[in-house]
C-alpha positions as CSV (number, residue, x, y, z in Angstrom):
1,M,99.0,204.6,85.5
2,D,101.7,204.5,82.9
3,A,102.6,200.9,83.9
4,F,99.0,199.9,83.7
5,L,98.6,201.3,80.2
6,S,101.8,199.6,79.2
7,V,100.3,196.2,80.3
8,I,97.1,197.0,78.3
9,N,99.2,197.9,75.2
10,S,101.1,194.7,75.5
11,I,97.8,192.7,75.6
12,N,96.5,194.6,72.6
13,D,99.7,193.9,70.7
14,A,99.3,190.2,71.5
15,T,95.7,190.1,70.3
16,A,96.6,192.0,67.1
17,G,99.2,189.3,66.4
18,A,96.5,186.6,66.7
19,S,94.1,188.5,64.5
20,E,95.6,187.3,61.2
21,A,95.5,183.6,62.1
22,V,91.9,183.9,63.4
23,G,90.9,185.8,60.2
24,N,92.3,183.1,57.9
25,L,90.4,180.4,59.9
26,A,87.2,182.4,59.7
27,G,87.6,182.9,55.9
28,S,88.2,179.1,55.4
29,I,85.1,178.2,57.5
30,W,82.8,180.7,55.7
31,D,83.8,179.5,52.2
32,I,82.1,176.2,53.1
33,F,79.6,177.5,55.5
34,C,77.8,179.8,53.0
35,I,76.6,176.7,51.1
36,F,75.1,175.1,54.3
37,L,73.4,178.4,55.3
38,V,71.7,178.9,51.9
39,A,70.7,175.2,51.6
40,A,69.0,175.3,55.0
41,G,67.2,178.5,54.3
42,L,66.0,177.2,50.9
43,A,64.8,174.0,52.5
44,I,62.7,175.8,55.1
45,T,61.4,178.1,52.4
46,F,60.2,175.1,50.4
47,L,58.6,173.3,53.3
48,T,56.7,176.4,54.5
49,R,55.8,177.4,50.9
50,G,57.7,180.6,51.1
51,V,56.1,181.8,54.3
52,Q,58.5,184.8,54.5
53,F,57.2,186.2,51.2
54,R,53.5,185.3,51.3
55,S,52.8,186.4,54.8
56,I,54.2,190.0,54.9
57,K,50.8,191.5,55.7
58,E,50.5,189.1,58.6
59,M,53.9,190.2,59.9
60,F,52.8,193.8,60.2
61,R,49.5,192.7,61.9
62,A,51.2,190.5,64.4
63,V,53.8,193.0,65.5
64,G,51.1,195.3,66.9
65,E,49.2,192.6,68.8
66,P,48.2,193.5,72.4
67,S,49.8,191.3,75.1
68,G,46.9,190.9,77.6
69,T,47.4,189.6,81.1
70,E,49.5,186.6,82.1
71,A,48.2,183.9,84.4
72,D,49.8,185.5,87.5
73,G,47.9,188.8,86.8
74,R,50.9,190.8,85.4
75,K,50.7,192.5,82.1
76,G,52.5,190.4,79.5
77,I,55.4,191.4,77.3
78,S,54.0,192.3,73.9
79,S,55.1,191.1,70.6
80,F,56.5,194.5,69.9
81,R,58.5,194.7,73.1
82,A,60.0,191.3,72.5
83,F,60.7,192.4,68.9
84,T,62.6,195.4,70.2
85,V,64.8,193.3,72.4
86,S,65.8,191.2,69.4
87,A,66.1,194.3,67.3
88,A,68.3,195.9,69.9
89,S,70.8,193.1,69.2
90,R,70.2,193.1,65.4
91,V,70.2,196.8,64.8
92,G,73.6,197.6,66.1
93,T,77.1,198.2,64.9
94,G,76.7,195.4,62.4
95,N,74.5,197.7,60.4
96,I,77.2,200.5,60.4
97,A,80.6,198.9,60.9
98,G,79.7,195.5,59.6
99,V,78.2,196.7,56.3
100,A,81.2,199.0,55.8
101,I,83.6,196.1,56.3
102,A,81.6,193.9,53.9
103,I,81.8,196.6,51.2
104,T,85.6,197.3,51.6
105,M,86.5,193.6,51.6
106,G,83.8,192.2,49.2
107,G,83.1,195.2,47.1
108,P,79.6,196.7,46.3
109,G,78.4,193.2,45.2
110,A,78.5,192.2,48.9
111,V,75.4,194.3,49.4
112,F,73.4,192.2,46.9
113,W,74.3,189.0,48.7
114,M,73.3,190.6,52.0
115,W,69.9,191.2,50.5
116,V,69.7,187.6,49.2
117,I,70.7,186.0,52.6
118,A,68.0,188.2,54.3
119,G,65.3,186.9,51.9
120,I,66.3,183.3,52.4
121,G,67.1,183.7,56.1
122,A,63.7,185.2,57.0
123,A,62.3,181.7,56.6
124,S,64.9,180.4,59.1
125,A,64.0,183.3,61.4
126,F,60.3,182.4,61.2
127,A,60.9,178.7,62.0
128,E,63.3,179.2,64.9
129,S,61.1,181.9,66.5
130,L,58.0,179.8,66.2
131,L,59.8,177.0,68.0
132,G,61.1,179.4,70.6
133,Q,57.5,180.3,71.5
134,L,56.2,176.8,71.2
135,Y,58.6,175.4,73.8
136,K,58.9,178.4,76.1
137,Q,58.8,177.9,79.8
138,K,57.4,180.1,82.7
139,G,60.3,182.0,84.2
140,R,60.7,184.2,87.2
141,D,60.2,187.6,85.5
142,S,58.6,186.5,82.2
143,Y,58.4,183.6,79.8
144,I,61.8,182.2,78.8
145,G,62.9,180.1,75.9
146,G,65.1,179.7,72.8
147,P,67.0,177.0,71.0
148,A,68.4,175.4,74.1
149,Y,64.8,174.9,75.3
150,Y,63.5,173.4,72.0
151,M,66.5,171.2,71.8
152,K,65.8,169.9,75.3
153,H,62.0,169.7,75.2
154,G,61.4,169.2,71.5
155,L,64.3,166.9,70.6
156,R,64.8,165.6,74.1
157,A,68.5,166.3,73.7
158,H,69.6,168.1,76.9
159,W,73.3,167.9,75.9
160,M,72.6,169.7,72.7
161,G,70.8,172.5,74.6
162,V,73.7,172.9,77.0
163,L,76.2,173.1,74.2
164,F,74.1,175.7,72.4
165,A,73.7,177.7,75.6
166,L,77.4,177.7,76.2
167,L,78.0,178.9,72.6
168,I,75.5,181.7,72.8
169,I,76.9,182.9,76.1
170,V,80.4,183.0,74.8
171,T,79.4,184.4,71.4
172,Y,76.9,187.1,72.3
173,A,77.3,187.9,75.9
174,F,81.1,188.0,75.7
175,V,82.5,188.3,72.1
176,F,79.7,190.4,70.6
177,V,79.5,192.7,73.6
178,A,83.2,193.3,72.9
179,V,82.4,193.9,69.2
180,Q,79.9,196.6,70.2
181,T,82.2,198.5,72.6
182,N,85.0,198.2,70.0
183,A,82.9,200.0,67.5
184,V,82.0,202.7,70.0
185,V,85.6,203.4,70.7
186,E,86.5,203.5,67.0
187,A,83.7,205.9,66.2
188,A,84.4,208.2,69.2
189,A,88.1,208.2,68.5
190,N,87.4,209.2,64.9
191,S,85.0,211.9,66.1
192,F,87.4,213.4,68.5
193,S,90.6,212.8,66.4
194,V,92.2,210.6,69.0
195,D,94.9,208.2,67.9
196,V,93.9,205.0,69.6
197,A,97.2,203.3,68.8
198,D,99.4,205.2,71.3
199,G,99.3,205.4,75.1
200,E,97.0,208.4,75.2
201,G,94.6,206.6,72.9
202,M,94.7,203.5,75.1
203,G,93.6,205.7,78.1
204,F,90.8,207.0,76.0
205,R,89.7,203.5,75.1
206,L,89.7,202.4,78.8
207,I,87.8,205.5,80.1
208,L,85.1,205.0,77.4
209,G,84.9,201.3,78.2
210,L,84.4,202.1,81.9
211,V,81.6,204.5,81.2
212,I,79.7,202.0,79.0
213,M,80.3,199.3,81.6
214,L,78.8,201.4,84.4
215,V,75.7,202.4,82.5
216,A,75.1,198.8,81.3
217,A,75.5,197.5,84.8
218,A,72.7,199.7,86.0
219,I,70.3,198.1,83.4
220,I,71.3,194.5,83.2
221,F,70.9,194.0,87.0
222,G,67.3,195.2,86.5
223,G,66.0,192.1,84.7
224,V,64.3,191.4,81.4
225,R,61.4,193.8,82.0
226,A,63.8,196.7,82.6
227,I,65.7,195.6,79.5
228,S,62.6,195.5,77.3
229,S,61.3,198.9,78.7
230,V,64.6,200.5,77.6
231,T,64.8,198.9,74.2
232,E,61.1,199.6,73.5
233,I,61.9,203.3,73.4
234,L,65.6,203.4,72.4
235,V,65.5,201.1,69.3
236,P,62.7,202.9,67.4
237,V,64.0,206.4,68.1
238,M,67.6,205.6,67.1
239,A,66.6,203.6,64.0
240,V,64.3,206.4,62.7
241,L,67.0,209.1,63.3
242,Y,69.6,207.0,61.4
243,L,67.2,206.2,58.6
244,V,66.3,209.9,58.1
245,L,69.9,210.9,57.9
246,G,70.6,208.1,55.4
247,L,67.6,209.0,53.3
248,L,68.8,212.6,53.3
249,V,72.1,211.5,51.8
250,V,70.3,209.4,49.1
251,V,68.0,212.4,48.2
252,L,71.0,214.7,47.9
253,N,72.6,212.3,45.5
254,L,69.7,211.0,43.5
255,G,71.5,211.4,40.3
256,D,74.2,209.0,41.4
257,V,71.9,206.3,42.8
258,P,71.4,204.4,39.5
259,H,75.2,204.2,39.2
260,V,75.5,202.8,42.8
261,I,72.8,200.2,42.0
262,A,74.7,199.2,38.9
263,M,77.9,198.8,40.9
264,I,76.1,196.5,43.3
265,F,74.8,194.2,40.6
266,E,78.1,194.3,38.6
267,G,80.0,193.3,41.7
268,A,77.5,190.6,42.7
269,L,77.5,188.9,39.3
270,G,81.2,189.2,38.7
271,I,80.8,191.6,35.8
272,R,83.2,194.0,37.4
273,E,85.8,193.3,40.2
274,F,86.0,195.9,42.9
275,A,87.9,194.1,45.7
276,V,90.1,191.1,46.3
277,G,88.3,187.8,45.8
278,G,86.0,188.8,42.9
279,I,82.5,187.3,42.9
280,M,83.3,184.8,45.7
281,G,84.6,187.6,47.8
282,A,81.4,189.5,47.4
283,I,79.3,186.4,48.2
284,T,81.3,185.4,51.2
285,W,81.6,188.9,52.8
286,G,78.0,189.8,52.0
287,M,76.8,186.6,53.7
288,R,79.2,186.9,56.7
289,R,78.1,190.4,57.5
290,G,74.5,189.8,56.5
291,V,74.1,187.0,59.0
292,L,76.0,188.8,61.6
293,S,73.6,191.8,61.2
294,N,70.2,190.1,60.9
295,E,71.0,187.0,62.9
296,A,68.6,184.8,60.9
297,G,69.1,181.2,61.7
298,I,71.7,181.8,64.4
299,G,69.3,181.1,67.2
300,T,69.4,184.4,69.0
301,A,66.1,186.0,68.2
302,P,64.1,183.1,69.6
303,N,65.5,183.9,73.1
304,A,63.9,187.4,72.9
305,G,60.8,186.2,71.0
306,A,60.0,183.6,73.7
307,T,59.4,186.3,76.3
308,A,56.3,187.6,74.5
309,T,52.8,186.7,75.8
310,I,50.9,186.0,72.5
311,S,48.0,183.9,71.4
312,H,49.8,181.6,68.9
313,P,53.4,180.5,68.4
314,A,53.4,181.4,64.7
315,K,52.8,185.1,65.5
316,Q,56.3,185.6,66.9
317,G,57.7,183.8,63.9
318,F,56.1,186.4,61.6
319,V,57.4,189.2,63.9
320,Q,61.0,188.0,63.8
321,A,60.9,187.4,60.0
322,L,59.9,191.0,59.7
323,G,62.8,192.0,61.9
324,V,65.2,190.4,59.4
325,Y,63.8,192.5,56.6
326,F,63.8,195.7,58.7
327,D,67.5,195.1,59.6
328,T,68.9,194.2,56.2
329,W,66.7,195.5,53.5
330,L,66.2,198.8,55.2
331,V,68.9,199.7,57.8
332,C,71.8,197.9,56.2
333,S,70.8,199.2,52.7
334,I,70.9,202.8,54.0
335,T,74.4,202.3,55.3
336,A,75.5,200.7,52.0
337,F,74.3,203.7,50.0
338,I,75.9,206.2,52.4
339,V,79.3,204.4,52.0
340,L,79.0,203.7,48.2
341,L,78.0,207.3,47.4
342,S,81.3,208.4,48.9
343,D,83.4,206.3,46.4
344,P,85.3,204.3,49.1
345,A,88.7,202.6,48.8
346,Y,88.5,198.8,48.9
347,G,90.6,196.3,50.7
348,D,91.1,197.9,54.1
349,R,89.7,195.4,56.7
350,D,90.6,197.7,59.6
351,K,88.0,200.3,58.6
352,G,84.6,199.8,60.1
353,A,82.4,202.4,61.7
354,S,84.9,205.2,60.8
355,L,84.4,204.5,57.1
356,T,80.7,205.2,57.4
357,Q,81.4,208.3,59.5
358,D,83.8,209.6,56.9
359,A,81.3,208.9,54.1
360,L,78.7,210.9,56.0
361,A,81.1,213.8,56.6
362,L,81.8,213.9,52.9
363,Q,78.1,214.2,52.1
364,L,76.8,216.3,54.9
365,G,79.8,218.0,56.5
366,D,81.9,217.4,59.6
367,W,78.9,217.6,62.0
368,A,77.7,214.3,60.6
369,V,80.7,212.5,62.1
370,H,79.6,213.6,65.6
371,F,76.0,212.8,64.9
372,L,76.9,209.3,63.8
373,T,79.1,208.9,66.8
374,V,76.0,209.4,69.0
375,A,74.0,207.1,66.8
376,I,76.7,204.4,67.0
377,I,76.8,204.7,70.8
378,L,73.0,204.2,71.0
379,F,73.1,201.4,68.5
380,A,75.9,199.6,70.3
381,F,74.5,200.2,73.8
382,S,71.1,198.7,72.9
383,S,73.0,195.8,71.3
384,V,75.0,195.3,74.5
385,I,71.7,195.1,76.4
386,G,70.1,192.7,73.9
387,N,73.2,190.5,73.8
388,Y,73.4,190.4,77.5
389,Y,69.8,189.1,77.7
390,Y,70.5,186.3,75.2
391,G,73.3,185.1,77.5
392,E,71.1,185.4,80.7
393,S,68.3,183.4,79.1
394,N,70.7,180.6,78.4
395,M,72.4,180.9,81.8
396,R,69.0,180.3,83.4
397,F,68.6,177.3,81.1
398,M,71.6,175.7,82.8
399,T,71.2,177.1,86.3
400,E,69.2,179.5,88.5
401,N,72.0,179.7,91.0
402,K,72.3,183.4,92.0
403,V,76.0,183.3,92.5
404,A,76.5,181.8,89.0
405,L,74.2,184.5,87.5
406,T,76.2,187.2,89.3
407,V,79.5,185.9,88.1
408,Y,78.0,185.8,84.5
409,R,77.0,189.5,84.8
410,V,80.4,190.5,86.1
411,L,82.1,188.7,83.1
412,V,79.8,190.6,80.7
413,L,81.0,193.8,82.2
414,V,84.7,192.6,81.9
415,F,84.2,191.9,78.2
416,I,82.8,195.4,77.7
417,I,86.2,196.7,78.9
418,F,88.0,194.0,76.8
419,G,86.2,195.2,73.7
420,S,87.3,198.8,74.3
421,I,91.0,197.9,74.3
422,T,91.4,195.1,71.8
423,S,91.8,195.2,68.0
424,L,88.8,195.5,65.6
425,S,89.6,192.6,63.3
426,L,90.2,190.1,66.1
427,V,86.8,190.5,67.6
428,W,85.0,190.5,64.3
429,N,86.8,187.3,63.2
430,L,86.1,185.5,66.5
431,A,82.4,186.5,66.1
432,D,82.4,185.0,62.6
433,I,83.8,181.6,63.7
434,L,81.4,181.3,66.7
435,N,78.5,182.4,64.6
436,A,79.1,179.6,62.2
437,A,79.1,177.0,65.0
438,M,75.8,178.4,66.4
439,V,74.1,178.3,63.0
440,V,75.1,174.7,62.4
441,L,73.8,173.5,65.8
442,N,70.6,175.7,65.7
443,L,69.5,175.0,62.1
444,G,70.3,171.3,62.6
445,A,67.7,171.3,65.5
446,V,65.2,173.4,63.5
447,G,65.5,170.9,60.6
448,L,64.7,168.0,62.9
449,L,61.7,169.9,64.3
450,M,60.3,171.1,61.0
451,P,57.3,168.7,61.0
452,K,56.1,170.4,64.2
453,V,56.7,173.9,62.6
454,M,54.5,173.0,59.6
455,K,51.8,171.6,61.9
456,V,51.7,174.7,64.0
457,L,51.7,176.9,60.9
458,K,48.9,175.0,59.4
459,N,46.9,175.3,62.6
460,Y,47.4,179.1,62.3
461,E,46.4,179.3,58.7
462,V,43.2,177.2,59.2
463,Q,42.0,179.5,61.9
464,C,42.7,182.6,59.7
465,K,40.7,181.0,56.8
466,A,37.8,180.5,59.1
467,G,37.8,184.2,60.0
468,L,39.1,183.6,63.6
469,E,41.9,185.2,65.5
470,P,44.4,182.4,65.8
471,I,44.9,181.1,69.4
472,F,46.8,178.0,70.5
473,K,46.6,175.6,73.4
474,A,48.7,172.5,74.1
475,T,45.5,170.4,74.0
476,D,45.0,171.4,70.3
477,M,48.0,169.2,69.4
478,P,48.4,166.4,72.0
479,E,50.9,164.8,69.7
480,I,53.4,167.6,70.4
481,K,54.8,166.9,73.9
482,N,56.4,169.1,76.6
483,L,54.5,172.3,75.9
484,A,54.7,173.8,79.4
485,A,53.4,177.3,78.7
486,W,50.4,176.7,76.5
487,D,47.9,175.7,79.1
488,G,45.3,178.4,78.1
489,T,45.6,180.5,81.2
490,D,47.0,183.6,79.4
491,E,44.3,186.1,78.6
492,V,45.3,186.3,75.0
493,C,44.6,182.6,74.5
494,S,40.9,183.1,75.1
495,R,38.2,183.8,72.5
496,D,36.6,186.3,74.9
497,F,39.7,188.5,74.9
498,W,39.8,188.8,71.1
499,E,36.0,189.5,70.9
500,K,36.6,192.3,73.3
501,V,39.5,193.6,71.2
502,S,37.4,193.4,68.1
503,R,34.5,195.4,69.8
504,E,37.0,198.1,70.9
505,K,38.4,198.5,67.4
506,A,34.9,198.7,65.9
507,A,34.0,201.4,68.5
508,K,37.1,203.5,67.6
509,K,36.2,203.3,63.9
510,I,32.7,204.7,64.6
511,K,34.2,207.6,66.6
C-alpha cells in the first residue's frame, strides 16, 4: 500500500509541475477569448431583440409545461426534468469553488463581470438550446441531441459534429468530472482537518474517490431516465438548502451588504484594485468562472434540453436561458456574498471550496464547514451525473457500439479517481482551455444557424399573439431540412392536448 501511495504522490507531483504552464496558457487564451464571447452574445441579443430580457415571464411558464406521451406510448421527459439534468451540471462546484477562485484572483469586481456575462450569455443559451431541440433525434431511451447534431443535420458538417463530440467528451465527461471530485476532496479534507499533501492525505483522497466512483457507477449504467429521475429531486433540494444558508449569512450581515456591493462595483470599474491584474483581472476571472459555472454558449445544455418532449423548440430555449440566470444571478451571487462578507485574502489561486467553507464558519460557526461539505458533495455528485450524460449523448452521436459505450463509462469512473488525487489548479486550468475551444466551435455553428433560430422564434411569437399554445411540426417550415423528431406524433404537439390541459386548469380554478 505504501508503494502504491508513493506512485500516486509521484503522479501528483508531476501534474502539479505542469499546472503553472497550463495556467499561463489558459490566461493568455482567455485574454483574447473574452472579446469573442461578449461579441457573440451581443450579436445574438441584437438578432433576437433581447429575447433573454423580454421573455422572462415566458421562461417561467415554459419550465412548468407538462410532457405528455411520446409516440411510443411512454411518458416523455418534461422541460423541468431536462432542465434539472443541465442544472445538475451547472449548479455544481463552479458555484462554490469557482466563484471563490474568481474573487481571490480577480477581486470583488469579478462578481460584476460574472453577472454581465450571464445577462449576455442567456441569449446564447436560448439560441443553442432551441437548435438542440429543433434538430433532436429519436434515441433508444429518449430524444437525443445537442451541438453535434445541429452541426451535422443543420449545417451538414458531420466532421464538425465529430470534433465537437470529442471535445465535450474530453472536457465534461473526463476533465470536469475530475474538477467535481477534486472539489469534494478539498472540502472533505478541510472539514475533517486532513492534510491532503502527505501520504495519509493521499490515502484519504483515494478512498473518497473510490466511494464517489462506486455510487456514480450505479447511476450512470441506468440510462438517461435514471439520471433525470435522480437530478429532478437532488438539484432542487440541494439548491434550496444552500440558498437558505447563504441568505441567512446575508441577513445576519445586512449592515455590511452596501459595503460589499460597493466593493464589487469599485473592483469592476477599476476604481479600487483588490487583486493582481486590476480591472482586466476582474473581467477575465469573472468571465472565466462565469462561463464555467453557467455554461452559456459552451454547447452543453442543449444535450440535456434535447431530451425533453415539448410542443415547440423555442420553449427549451426559454427554459435554458432561465437556467443561466438561476445559476449565476442567484446561486453564484449567494456564494460571492458569503465570501466577501468574510473579508478574504486575495491572490491565492489554490483556495477554492475551502475558502467558502471558512467564510461560512466565520459567519455561522464551525458546524457550517461540515454542512457545506455535505452540500458540496451533493452539488458535485449531481454535476458528475450531468457531465457524464453530456458525454454519453455525444458518444451515441459517433457510435451506438455497446463495447465503445462501456469503455467510455469505465473511463469516466477512472477520471473520478484522477480528480481525487490531482492538483486543484491543474484541472481548473485544463477546463478553462477546453471550454474556450468548445465555445468557439459551438457559437460558430450557432451563428451560421441564426436565420433558422429567428424563424422558429417568430413562429412561436406569432402563435402567442394569436392566443394559441405554440406547437411545432416539421411541415410548418418545409424550408428547414432534416427535422427527424418533429413529425407531430408526440401528444404535446396536438391542439387537442392543450385544449384538454386548458380545461383541467379551468376546472381547478373553479374548485
